[in-house]
N, C-alpha and C positions, 0 to 999 in steps of 0.2 A: 502494501498499501504507499504509495505516494502523496502527500499532500501540500497542497499551494499555498500560501497564506498571506492577503496583501498588507501590510501596513501604512500606506499610504506614501505617495510622490512614488520612488521608483523603487520602493523597499519590498519585497519578496523574498518570505521564509519557504524552504525545500524542507520537507523530511519526510524521511523516510525509515525502511532498517534498516541501509546504512548508513546515514547520520542525521544531524539538523547542519544545514547551511541557510546564512543570512546574505543577499547578495542586499548592497547598498545601504547601509544603517541610517538612515537620516533621520530621526524621531524627536530626541527632544527640543533638534528647533522647527519644530514640523505641530504644529497644533491646532491641526488636521488629527492628525495620528491618534487612535486613543493608548499606543502600544508604546514604552518608553525604555530605556533599554535596562533598568532592572529587573526587567521583565526576564530578562533571561539571565540563568542562572545553570545554563549548561548547552553547548554549542560547539562542534568540529569546526566549519568555518565560516568566515568572510570571505565573501569575493568580492573585487572592487571592480567596476567598469571605467574610472578614470576618476582624476585628484579633487575636483568641483568640489570644494565645501557640502555642496544640500546631494552627497553620494559616498565621500568617505563618513559621514555623518559623525555616528555615536562609537566606528573602530576601535579607536581605544580604550573607551570606557569598557566597553563590552567586554573585548579582547582580554582586561587585567582581570576580570572577577570570573570570564570565565577559562581562560585558556587559549580560545580556541586560533587556532593556524589563517592568518590571513592572504590568501591566494590576488596575486591582483600584479601589474606588469612591472620592470623593472625597477620604473626608477619610481613609482612609488613603494614597492617593496622596498626599497633603500633609503626612505622616505622615514615609513615607520619602524623599521629595524632599528633606524637610530634613535629613534622614540622609545625603547626593550621592545618591541612588537615580534610574535615570530611569527617570520614572513615564508612567503613561497612564491620566487619571481617567474613571474613568466613574458611571452608574446603574441602579438598576434598570428595564428596561424598555426601557433604549438597548445597540441591535447596536453594533460597529463592526469594519470591512474591515480587518485587517492582513495584510501580505505572506507569515505565515508562518500564518494563518484568520482565518475570523470569529468571536467572540466577544460574544456576550448575555450580561449578568443578569439575573437572574430572583428572585425572590419567593423568602426563606428565614424560617420562621419561631425567632429564635434570640436571640441577641444580639453585642455587637461589641465589644470596649474593647480597649485599648492596657494595656502591665504597669504601669503605676501608674494606672490608672481611664479612661485618657485615653479620650473620646468617640470611637471610629475610626469613628461610622455606620452605615446599618441592612448586614445580615447579608446572603448574597446563592446563590442559584444559579446556574452557568453552564450557558450553553452553546457550548460549542467545535466549530464546523464545521471541518474541514480532511482535506485530500487525499479529499474526496470522500464523509467520513463524517461522522455528526454526532452527538454525545456530550453526554449531562446529565448534571453531576454537581448534586446537589443540596445538597450542601452543609453546617451542621449545620442543621437543619430539625423541628421538630415535621412530622406529617401536617396537609396540609390540602387542601381539593377542589379548588382551583386551581391541581394539580398536573394534574389532568385538563385542562382549559385548557393547561397548558405542552403536555403530549403532544400535543393536536389544532393549537396553533396554531405548533410547534417543532419539532414530529415530521414522519417517521417518526426514532425516535433507532436509530443502529445499538447502540448502549451509554448506558445509563445505570446511575450509580453511588448506592445507600443507606444512607443510616445506618445505623445496625440494633445499637447501643449501646444502647440505652433511658440515663435516667435526665437526660442531657444531650439528649439528639436522640430522634427514633421507635425503639421498638424493633422486635423483630420482624414482629409481626403487623399493625404499622399501614405498616411496610415495604414488607411484599407487597400491604398495600392501594393505596401508594404505587406501583409496580410497576403492579399491575391499571388505576392512573390514570392513567400517564402511556404503560403499553401499549409498551415498549421491544421491540426484535429481542433483546436480550441481557440479561441484571439481575445486578448485581455488589453484594458486597455493601460495608463499610467503617466504618470507626470504628468499631470495637468490637475488645475484649481487651489494646489500649493500659496500662488502668488499671484497678485493681480496679471503678471501679464503672460501666463500660462491658461487662465482660464477658456475651458473646454467645455463639453457636457458630452460626458462618455455617453450616454442613450444614444446620440446620434450617430457616434461610431458607430457601436454593437449596433442598430439598423441599416448603415453602410456595408457590414460586412455581413450581415447574414442575408442581405440582399443581392452580391454576388454569389451567393451559395456558401459561405463557411457559416459555421456556431462562435457563437460569438458571448459572454459574459463580463461584465460589470462588476469590478468586486467592491462591498463594502469594506470599509477601512476596517482590519481586523478581523474579516471574513478569511475561512480555509473550503480549501472543495478538495476534493476527491479525485487525483484524478482518473480515471476510467480504464 
């Protein structure tokens, strides 16, 4: 059994018999999320898509209370290791099997910098395979045609998670096109409504996805869903 839980913005939790994984844990800075960093007392890994503060978020605090491994690009790995965190560096195109599942970094078109403007490597999407299920987290990205290749090479995906907030990432119409390229069994929106510049209607995304023949689900904050 693999369960997908949405904690708001781009933060997702994936739980299976192999382990418990958190992606982009922006929690204490997100007033919409019902989940806080103190809700995690056991965690196997945190996977980061890029270095912006609304994605690294509460990583340091959660790692220090759980001992979780941080999986991320090489530059973020060095940055966090210097702060005493246990990390595993990767880069785009690479994949690795861990006790909690398999992680692969994919292309994403965005930026990646630290709180003082530090260069923190290239942004990424993430493919996580755990408990016999495969999930694609697109990260912060614009639409790009190689999403079709990601779907063909690394799918089929039991679920795929797409930003819809526009301004910094894809908007709804581009995200619907991304669903068409990736062709997941289930598509879900993320990275919307946290701040005024990324206001978007997730139900509009879901309607448009279903109109082109794919399944879609809008997760409530804190909602879990067992992948069939």
